[in-house]
C-alpha positions as CSV (number, residue, x, y, z in Angstrom):
1,X,10.4,9.7,6.7
2,X,14.0,10.8,6.5
3,X,14.0,10.9,2.7
4,X,11.0,13.3,2.7
5,X,12.8,15.6,5.0
6,X,16.0,15.4,3.0
7,X,14.3,15.9,-0.4
8,X,12.2,18.9,0.7
9,X,14.9,20.3,2.9
10,X,17.3,20.0,0.0
11,X,14.8,21.8,-2.3
12,X,14.5,24.6,0.3
13,X,18.3,24.8,0.5
14,X,18.6,25.1,-3.2
15,X,15.9,27.8,-3.3
16,X,17.7,29.6,-0.5
17,X,21.0,29.6,-2.4
18,X,19.2,30.8,-5.6
19,X,17.3,33.6,-3.9
20,X,20.0,34.4,-1.3
21,X,17.6,33.9,1.6
22,X,17.7,31.7,4.8
23,X,14.2,30.6,5.5
24,X,13.2,28.2,2.7
25,X,15.3,25.4,4.1
26,X,13.2,25.6,7.3
27,X,10.0,25.7,5.2
28,X,11.1,22.8,3.1
29,X,12.2,20.7,6.1
30,X,8.8,21.3,7.9
31,X,7.0,20.5,4.6
32,X,8.9,17.3,4.2
33,X,8.3,16.2,7.8
34,X,4.6,17.0,7.5
35,X,4.2,15.1,4.3
36,X,6.1,12.1,5.7
37,X,3.9,11.9,8.8
38,X,0.8,12.2,6.6
39,X,1.9,9.4,4.3
40,X,2.7,7.1,7.3
41,X,-0.8,7.8,8.8
42,X,-2.5,7.2,5.4
43,X,-0.6,4.0,4.8
44,X,-0.9,2.4,8.2
45,X,-3.8,4.3,9.8
46,X,-5.1,3.8,13.3
47,X,-6.3,0.5,14.8
48,X,-10.1,0.0,14.4
49,X,-12.0,0.3,17.8
50,X,-13.7,-2.9,18.9
51,X,-17.3,-3.3,17.8
52,X,-19.9,-1.7,20.0
53,X,-20.8,-3.9,23.1
54,X,-17.8,-6.1,22.8
55,X,-14.6,-5.8,24.9
56,X,-11.2,-7.0,23.9
57,X,-10.5,-10.7,24.9
58,X,-8.4,-11.3,27.9
59,X,-9.5,-8.2,29.8
60,X,-11.8,-7.6,32.7
61,X,-14.5,-4.8,32.6
62,X,-12.0,-2.5,34.3
63,X,-9.6,-3.2,31.3
64,X,-7.1,-5.1,33.5
65,X,-5.7,-8.4,32.2
66,X,-7.5,-11.4,33.6
67,X,-5.4,-13.9,35.6
68,X,-5.8,-17.6,35.8
69,X,-7.7,-18.5,39.0
70,X,-6.5,-20.7,41.9
71,X,-3.6,-23.1,41.3
72,X,-3.9,-22.8,37.5
73,X,-0.9,-23.6,35.3
74,X,0.8,-20.5,33.9
75,X,3.5,-20.2,31.2
76,X,6.1,-19.9,33.9
77,X,4.8,-22.9,35.9
78,X,2.7,-23.6,38.9
79,X,1.5,-20.6,40.9
């Protein structure tokens, strides 16, 4: 992400120096940030929702984590 900001911000800085303005560096930085975030979302995407009618394993209907019942053994030892 930083390289996109640096490249497009640098292009804006060079354009500012060439045209003797002061706003292309901001435009270039924002363009680089937007492009970097877009590429991360395209590459990694969002997690797929669970199939309809199924709930994630290990949770109760209220979405709380289920606990072992009674005197069950846990990872930290006896309850």
